[in-house]
Every structure is written in C-alpha cells, then in structure tokens.
VMD Tcl script that builds the backbone (N, CA, C; Angstrom):
set m [mol new atoms 276]
animate dup $m
set s [atomselect $m all]
$s set {name element resname resid chain x y z} {
  {N N MET 1 A 34.040 -4.306 -7.072}
  {CA C MET 1 A 32.174 -3.628 -7.435}
  {C C MET 1 A 31.718 -4.867 -7.582}
  {N N ASN 2 A 30.785 -4.358 -6.636}
  {CA C ASN 2 A 29.594 -5.430 -6.597}
  {C C ASN 2 A 28.593 -5.729 -7.635}
  {N N ARG 3 A 27.719 -6.788 -7.702}
  {CA C ARG 3 A 27.262 -6.912 -9.191}
  {C C ARG 3 A 25.626 -7.678 -7.957}
  {N N ILE 4 A 24.642 -7.258 -9.129}
  {CA C ILE 4 A 23.706 -7.767 -8.646}
  {C C ILE 4 A 23.062 -9.467 -9.632}
  {N N PHE 5 A 23.020 -10.137 -8.529}
  {CA C PHE 5 A 22.436 -11.100 -9.644}
  {C C PHE 5 A 21.003 -11.710 -9.231}
  {N N TYR 6 A 19.732 -12.155 -9.599}
  {CA C TYR 6 A 18.878 -11.990 -10.139}
  {C C TYR 6 A 18.520 -13.848 -9.715}
  {N N LEU 7 A 18.258 -14.425 -8.768}
  {CA C LEU 7 A 17.651 -15.750 -8.343}
  {C C LEU 7 A 17.206 -16.554 -9.603}
  {N N PRO 8 A 16.550 -17.126 -9.685}
  {CA C PRO 8 A 15.707 -17.742 -10.957}
  {C C PRO 8 A 14.014 -17.870 -10.060}
  {N N SER 9 A 14.257 -18.139 -8.958}
  {CA C SER 9 A 13.039 -18.371 -7.825}
  {C C SER 9 A 12.293 -16.795 -7.808}
  {N N PHE 10 A 13.671 -15.839 -7.901}
  {CA C PHE 10 A 12.921 -14.603 -7.543}
  {C C PHE 10 A 12.247 -14.227 -9.126}
  {N N ILE 11 A 13.059 -14.281 -10.057}
  {CA C ILE 11 A 12.421 -13.378 -11.132}
  {C C ILE 11 A 11.567 -14.581 -11.573}
  {N N LYS 12 A 11.305 -15.398 -10.712}
  {CA C LYS 12 A 9.617 -16.158 -11.566}
  {C C LYS 12 A 8.724 -15.666 -10.277}
  {N N GLN 13 A 8.617 -14.878 -9.242}
  {CA C GLN 13 A 8.149 -13.876 -8.629}
  {C C GLN 13 A 7.937 -12.945 -8.759}
  {N N LEU 14 A 8.739 -11.868 -9.892}
  {CA C LEU 14 A 8.665 -11.299 -9.972}
  {C C LEU 14 A 7.408 -10.968 -11.351}
  {N N GLU 15 A 7.857 -11.806 -12.232}
  {CA C GLU 15 A 6.833 -11.897 -13.189}
  {C C GLU 15 A 5.606 -11.826 -13.091}
  {N N LYS 16 A 4.638 -12.665 -12.351}
  {CA C LYS 16 A 3.839 -12.599 -11.496}
  {C C LYS 16 A 3.209 -11.074 -11.074}
  {N N LEU 17 A 4.189 -10.293 -10.572}
  {CA C LEU 17 A 3.735 -9.126 -10.361}
  {C C LEU 17 A 2.880 -8.228 -11.121}
  {N N ARG 18 A 1.809 -7.394 -11.038}
  {CA C ARG 18 A 1.260 -6.536 -11.497}
  {C C ARG 18 A 0.794 -5.586 -11.152}
  {N N GLY 19 A 0.725 -4.113 -12.154}
  {CA C GLY 19 A 0.149 -2.864 -11.104}
  {C C GLY 19 A 0.963 -2.371 -10.584}
  {N N ASP 20 A 0.385 -1.448 -9.724}
  {CA C ASP 20 A 1.302 -0.635 -8.446}
  {C C ASP 20 A 1.941 -1.396 -7.971}
  {N N GLU 21 A 2.143 -2.961 -7.140}
  {CA C GLU 21 A 2.491 -3.631 -6.390}
  {C C GLU 21 A 4.009 -3.627 -7.677}
  {N N ALA 22 A 3.920 -4.090 -8.582}
  {CA C ALA 22 A 5.694 -4.707 -9.952}
  {C C ALA 22 A 5.790 -3.356 -10.056}
  {N N GLU 23 A 5.142 -1.601 -10.238}
  {CA C GLU 23 A 5.730 -0.895 -9.857}
  {C C GLU 23 A 6.744 0.059 -8.981}
  {N N ARG 24 A 6.297 -0.397 -7.431}
  {CA C ARG 24 A 6.855 -0.126 -6.700}
  {C C ARG 24 A 8.345 -1.353 -6.403}
  {N N VAL 25 A 8.440 -2.279 -6.449}
  {CA C VAL 25 A 9.441 -3.275 -6.951}
  {C C VAL 25 A 10.423 -2.826 -7.356}
  {N N GLU 26 A 10.076 -2.245 -8.841}
  {CA C GLU 26 A 10.788 -1.429 -9.819}
  {C C GLU 26 A 11.333 -0.633 -9.655}
  {N N GLU 27 A 11.063 0.036 -8.673}
  {CA C GLU 27 A 11.756 1.379 -8.409}
  {C C GLU 27 A 12.531 1.045 -7.478}
  {N N ALA 28 A 12.445 -0.055 -6.045}
  {CA C ALA 28 A 13.484 -0.176 -5.555}
  {C C ALA 28 A 14.300 -1.239 -6.147}
  {N N LEU 29 A 13.858 -1.778 -7.008}
  {CA C LEU 29 A 15.062 -2.355 -7.336}
  {C C LEU 29 A 16.123 -1.323 -8.391}
  {N N THR 30 A 15.573 -0.554 -8.838}
  {CA C THR 30 A 16.013 0.798 -9.101}
  {C C THR 30 A 17.298 1.586 -8.511}
  {N N GLN 31 A 16.477 1.789 -7.542}
  {CA C GLN 31 A 17.177 2.168 -6.490}
  {C C GLN 31 A 18.332 1.744 -5.457}
  {N N PHE 32 A 17.939 -0.013 -5.350}
  {CA C PHE 32 A 19.032 -0.029 -5.311}
  {C C PHE 32 A 20.303 -0.618 -5.602}
  {N N GLN 33 A 19.689 -0.548 -7.507}
  {CA C GLN 33 A 21.445 -0.149 -8.408}
  {C C GLN 33 A 21.812 0.149 -8.519}
  {N N ARG 34 A 20.828 1.619 -8.316}
  {CA C ARG 34 A 21.815 3.257 -7.923}
  {C C ARG 34 A 23.171 3.044 -6.299}
  {N N PHE 35 A 22.121 2.066 -5.342}
  {CA C PHE 35 A 23.023 2.424 -4.288}
  {C C PHE 35 A 23.854 1.229 -4.575}
  {N N VAL 36 A 23.658 0.239 -4.887}
  {CA C VAL 36 A 25.159 -0.885 -5.136}
  {C C VAL 36 A 26.206 -0.035 -5.993}
  {N N GLN 37 A 25.798 1.002 -7.127}
  {CA C GLN 37 A 27.007 1.678 -7.801}
  {C C GLN 37 A 27.952 2.974 -7.355}
  {N N SER 38 A 26.791 4.061 -6.309}
  {CA C SER 38 A 27.398 4.710 -6.125}
  {C C SER 38 A 27.849 4.186 -4.636}
  {N N GLY 39 A 27.574 3.931 -3.418}
  {CA C GLY 39 A 27.684 3.658 -2.751}
  {C C GLY 39 A 26.544 4.382 -1.308}
  {N N GLU 40 A 25.467 5.603 -2.186}
  {CA C GLU 40 A 25.424 5.876 -1.335}
  {C C GLU 40 A 23.465 5.644 -1.650}
  {N N LYS 41 A 22.939 5.693 0.018}
  {CA C LYS 41 A 21.871 5.068 -0.107}
  {C C LYS 41 A 20.623 6.331 -0.275}
  {N N GLU 42 A 19.576 5.579 -1.199}
  {CA C GLU 42 A 18.418 6.865 -0.713}
  {C C GLU 42 A 17.215 6.864 0.230}
  {N N VAL 43 A 16.699 7.774 0.117}
  {CA C VAL 43 A 16.018 7.423 1.613}
  {C C VAL 43 A 14.765 6.666 0.874}
  {N N GLY 44 A 14.105 6.108 2.199}
  {CA C GLY 44 A 13.081 4.894 1.343}
  {C C GLY 44 A 13.477 3.284 1.071}
  {N N LEU 45 A 15.006 3.612 0.697}
  {CA C LEU 45 A 15.456 2.152 0.291}
  {C C LEU 45 A 15.355 1.213 1.026}
  {N N GLY 46 A 15.376 1.312 2.986}
  {CA C GLY 46 A 14.776 0.525 4.123}
  {C C GLY 46 A 16.655 -0.415 3.414}
  {N N PHE 47 A 17.373 -0.567 2.916}
  {CA C PHE 47 A 18.979 -1.488 2.959}
  {C C PHE 47 A 19.183 -1.621 4.179}
  {N N LYS 48 A 19.043 -2.797 4.823}
  {CA C LYS 48 A 19.230 -3.591 6.015}
  {C C LYS 48 A 19.853 -4.768 6.176}
  {N N LYS 49 A 20.702 -5.030 6.643}
  {CA C LYS 49 A 21.181 -6.253 7.307}
  {C C LYS 49 A 20.282 -7.065 8.203}
  {N N ILE 50 A 20.073 -8.102 7.676}
  {CA C ILE 50 A 18.955 -8.958 8.578}
  {C C ILE 50 A 19.840 -10.117 8.758}
  {N N GLY 51 A 21.060 -11.058 8.528}
  {CA C GLY 51 A 21.506 -11.966 8.457}
  {C C GLY 51 A 23.038 -11.809 8.997}
  {N N PRO 52 A 24.093 -12.356 9.322}
  {CA C PRO 52 A 25.218 -12.388 8.852}
  {C C PRO 52 A 25.628 -12.253 7.639}
  {N N SER 53 A 25.357 -12.671 6.232}
  {CA C SER 53 A 25.850 -12.593 4.931}
  {C C SER 53 A 23.615 -12.047 4.350}
  {N N HIS 54 A 23.093 -11.866 4.999}
  {CA C HIS 54 A 21.540 -11.499 4.154}
  {C C HIS 54 A 21.317 -10.304 4.262}
  {N N TYR 55 A 20.509 -9.284 3.592}
  {CA C TYR 55 A 20.278 -8.180 3.573}
  {C C TYR 55 A 18.578 -8.143 3.061}
  {N N GLU 56 A 18.143 -7.051 2.772}
  {CA C GLU 56 A 16.720 -6.933 2.701}
  {C C GLU 56 A 16.862 -5.606 2.266}
  {N N ILE 57 A 16.044 -5.248 1.066}
  {CA C ILE 57 A 15.461 -3.690 0.956}
  {C C ILE 57 A 13.970 -3.598 0.950}
  {N N ARG 58 A 13.566 -2.446 1.173}
  {CA C ARG 58 A 12.096 -2.759 1.530}
  {C C ARG 58 A 11.265 -2.024 -0.421}
  {N N THR 59 A 10.129 -2.151 0.027}
  {CA C THR 59 A 9.200 -1.639 -1.026}
  {C C THR 59 A 7.934 -1.331 -1.054}
  {N N ASP 60 A 7.638 -1.324 0.144}
  {CA C ASP 60 A 6.704 -1.034 0.705}
  {C C ASP 60 A 6.373 -1.225 1.936}
  {N N ILE 61 A 5.683 -0.905 3.047}
  {CA C ILE 61 A 5.339 -1.105 4.494}
  {C C ILE 61 A 5.065 -2.596 4.551}
  {N N HIS 62 A 4.804 -3.405 4.060}
  {CA C HIS 62 A 4.251 -4.554 4.317}
  {C C HIS 62 A 5.364 -5.419 3.241}
  {N N LYS 63 A 6.190 -5.344 2.334}
  {CA C LYS 63 A 6.654 -6.149 1.317}
  {C C LYS 63 A 8.530 -5.773 1.350}
  {N N ARG 64 A 9.340 -6.830 1.421}
  {CA C ARG 64 A 10.853 -6.887 0.994}
  {C C ARG 64 A 10.973 -7.886 0.280}
  {N N ILE 65 A 12.368 -7.481 -0.233}
  {CA C ILE 65 A 13.192 -8.515 -1.230}
  {C C ILE 65 A 14.764 -7.997 -0.266}
  {N N ALA 66 A 14.318 -10.265 -0.214}
  {CA C ALA 66 A 15.544 -10.337 0.459}
  {C C ALA 66 A 16.759 -10.685 -0.224}
  {N N MET 67 A 18.270 -10.771 0.148}
  {CA C MET 67 A 19.050 -10.905 -0.932}
  {C C MET 67 A 19.893 -11.849 -0.063}
  {N N LYS 68 A 21.311 -12.640 -0.297}
  {CA C LYS 68 A 22.554 -12.352 0.239}
  {C C LYS 68 A 23.379 -12.046 -0.561}
  {N N LYS 69 A 24.475 -11.760 0.281}
  {CA C LYS 69 A 25.994 -11.152 -0.097}
  {C C LYS 69 A 26.762 -12.010 -0.165}
  {N N TYR 70 A 27.631 -12.576 -0.950}
  {CA C TYR 70 A 28.581 -13.009 -1.681}
  {C C TYR 70 A 29.400 -12.363 -1.904}
  {N N GLU 71 A 30.991 -12.772 -1.553}
  {CA C GLU 71 A 31.989 -11.850 -2.621}
  {C C GLU 71 A 31.814 -11.427 -3.570}
  {N N ASP 72 A 31.121 -11.569 -4.760}
  {CA C ASP 72 A 30.631 -11.244 -5.746}
  {C C ASP 72 A 30.068 -10.161 -6.352}
  {N N GLY 73 A 28.669 -10.100 -5.053}
  {CA C GLY 73 A 27.561 -10.238 -5.262}
  {C C GLY 73 A 26.804 -9.864 -4.150}
  {N N PHE 74 A 25.780 -9.223 -4.507}
  {CA C PHE 74 A 24.593 -9.303 -4.401}
  {C C PHE 74 A 23.405 -10.362 -4.903}
  {N N TYR 75 A 23.039 -11.532 -4.356}
  {CA C TYR 75 A 21.662 -12.664 -4.589}
  {C C TYR 75 A 20.521 -12.498 -4.697}
  {N N LEU 76 A 19.696 -12.016 -5.271}
  {CA C LEU 76 A 17.948 -11.082 -4.696}
  {C C LEU 76 A 17.489 -13.412 -4.992}
  {N N ALA 77 A 16.750 -13.253 -3.531}
  {CA C ALA 77 A 16.490 -14.351 -3.571}
  {C C ALA 77 A 14.715 -14.562 -3.621}
  {N N ILE 78 A 14.465 -13.665 -2.866}
  {CA C ILE 78 A 12.862 -13.539 -2.695}
  {C C ILE 78 A 11.969 -12.393 -2.594}
  {N N TYR 79 A 10.804 -12.325 -2.817}
  {CA C TYR 79 A 10.114 -11.186 -2.674}
  {C C TYR 79 A 9.087 -11.493 -1.817}
  {N N GLY 80 A 8.787 -11.212 -0.579}
  {CA C GLY 80 A 7.911 -11.031 -0.046}
  {C C GLY 80 A 7.111 -10.103 1.738}
  {N N ASN 81 A 6.145 -10.905 2.322}
  {CA C ASN 81 A 6.199 -9.972 3.085}
  {C C ASN 81 A 7.336 -10.286 4.450}
  {N N HIS 82 A 6.975 -9.738 5.991}
  {CA C HIS 82 A 7.583 -10.370 6.975}
  {C C HIS 82 A 7.765 -11.244 7.056}
  {N N ASP 83 A 6.975 -12.463 7.121}
  {CA C ASP 83 A 6.788 -14.122 7.162}
  {C C ASP 83 A 7.318 -14.496 6.470}
  {N N ASP 84 A 7.520 -14.484 5.214}
  {CA C ASP 84 A 8.042 -14.885 3.738}
  {C C ASP 84 A 9.597 -15.121 4.453}
  {N N ILE 85 A 10.504 -13.651 4.876}
  {CA C ILE 85 A 11.343 -13.512 4.687}
  {C C ILE 85 A 12.256 -14.478 6.000}
  {N N GLU 86 A 11.199 -14.143 6.767}
  {CA C GLU 86 A 11.337 -15.789 7.990}
  {C C GLU 86 A 11.674 -16.505 7.906}
  {N N LYS 87 A 10.419 -17.309 6.858}
  {CA C LYS 87 A 10.759 -18.394 6.703}
  {C C LYS 87 A 12.327 -18.955 5.562}
  {N N PHE 88 A 12.249 -18.266 4.375}
  {CA C PHE 88 A 13.689 -17.793 3.868}
  {C C PHE 88 A 14.747 -18.455 4.962}
  {N N LEU 89 A 14.641 -17.300 5.699}
  {CA C LEU 89 A 16.610 -17.319 6.687}
  {C C LEU 89 A 16.060 -18.425 7.680}
  {N N SER 90 A 15.187 -18.845 7.661}
  {CA C SER 90 A 15.155 -20.321 8.488}
  {C C SER 90 A 15.861 -21.243 7.943}
  {N N LYS 91 A 15.730 -21.706 6.701}
  {CA C LYS 91 A 15.997 -22.532 5.645}
  {C C LYS 91 A 17.761 -22.310 4.931}
  {N N GLN 92 A 18.370 -21.021 5.785}
  {CA C GLN 92 A 19.380 -20.885 4.988}
  {C C GLN 92 A 20.447 -21.503 6.309}
}
mol reanalyze $m
mol bondsrecalc $m
mol representation Tube
mol addrep $m
C-alpha cells in the first residue's frame, strides 16, 4: 500500500496559503488521499505522470502539486504553477 509523505518544504508552502486557495489545496489533497487508498481517481483530480518517477495533481487551472514516487509512497514536494513545477523537475 502506498503512503503519502509531506516534505518540509511543501509543508512550509501550505502554511502560507489562505482562503479559497487553501481550500482548493485541501480538497485536492483529500481527493488524492482517497485515490491512493482506493485506486479510483475522482473527476477533477488531474493526476498524471510528468517524469520517470514524478507525478502531479491539479488544485485549479493554474496550480499543481508535484511529487515523486518511491517504493514506499508518494513524496509531495512542491505547490506552484507550471513554471514552478518545470523548475523543480529540471533540478531532479
């Protein structure tokens, strides 16, 4: 069974969120947790592979959460827009 891990840098990003943005991220993370537990993707989750071991989920039309998959689970690494995610991937 896969687990979800929150990297410290990701947690710092989440702590800065407020209002609607925080609610959208919370909903996306809840949907992702249900997907990891059940294997069933909900409409709107936007889970997709973006690299050999990297994946993303969408929080809205502009923002995403990127993660890396290891044997023991998904490591949530960064929340940001398309450019932020591309920058993250280029450093991997």
